[in-house]
C-alpha positions as CSV (number, residue, x, y, z in Angstrom):
1,M,130.1,157.9,120.9
2,S,132.5,156.8,123.5
3,T,135.2,154.1,123.1
4,E,133.7,152.1,126.0
5,S,130.5,151.4,124.0
6,L,132.6,150.4,120.9
7,N,134.8,148.1,123.0
8,R,131.7,146.5,124.6
9,T,130.0,145.7,121.3
10,S,133.2,144.3,119.8
11,D,133.6,142.0,122.8
12,I,130.0,140.7,122.4
13,V,130.6,140.1,118.7
14,G,134.0,138.7,119.1
15,T,133.2,136.1,121.8
16,P,129.8,134.5,121.3
17,S,128.4,132.9,124.5
18,Q,126.8,129.9,122.7
19,S,128.1,127.8,120.0
20,I,125.4,126.9,117.5
21,E,125.4,123.2,116.5
22,T,123.5,122.1,113.4
23,P,122.0,118.7,113.6
24,R,123.2,116.1,111.1
25,V,120.8,114.9,108.5
26,N,121.2,111.5,106.9
27,V,120.4,111.9,103.2
28,D,120.1,108.2,102.6
29,V,117.2,108.0,105.2
30,L,115.4,110.9,103.5
31,K,115.8,109.3,100.1
32,Q,114.5,106.0,101.4
33,R,111.4,107.8,102.9
34,L,110.8,109.5,99.5
35,I,111.0,106.2,97.6
36,E,108.6,104.6,100.1
37,Q,106.1,107.5,99.7
38,K,106.3,107.3,95.9
39,K,105.6,103.5,96.1
40,K,102.5,104.2,98.3
41,D,101.3,106.8,95.9
42,R,101.8,104.5,92.9
43,V,99.8,101.7,94.6
44,K,97.0,104.1,95.4
45,R,96.8,105.3,91.8
46,T,96.9,101.7,90.5
47,I,94.0,100.7,92.8
48,I,91.9,103.7,91.8
49,F,92.6,103.2,88.1
50,S,91.8,99.5,88.4
51,T,88.5,100.2,90.2
52,V,87.4,102.7,87.6
53,C,88.2,100.2,84.8
54,V,86.4,97.4,86.5
55,S,83.4,99.6,87.2
56,L,83.2,100.7,83.6
57,G,83.4,97.1,82.5
58,A,80.7,96.0,84.8
59,L,78.4,98.9,83.6
60,T,79.1,97.9,80.0
61,L,78.1,94.3,80.7
62,L,75.0,95.4,82.6
63,T,73.8,97.5,79.8
64,Y,73.7,94.6,77.2
């Protein structure tokens, strides 16, 4: 190995050509989205449960 190749690689590692910027993430916005999604899921479950209960009640009344 020659010293030229070592110097060349150390220059590349030592001086990066691009600086990497990470995007900022607002945690409060993500929490709010999660809360809204949970509310939607809860409403869906409530509607399904209510529909099943009403259907069972209607079938019970029809059988008598």
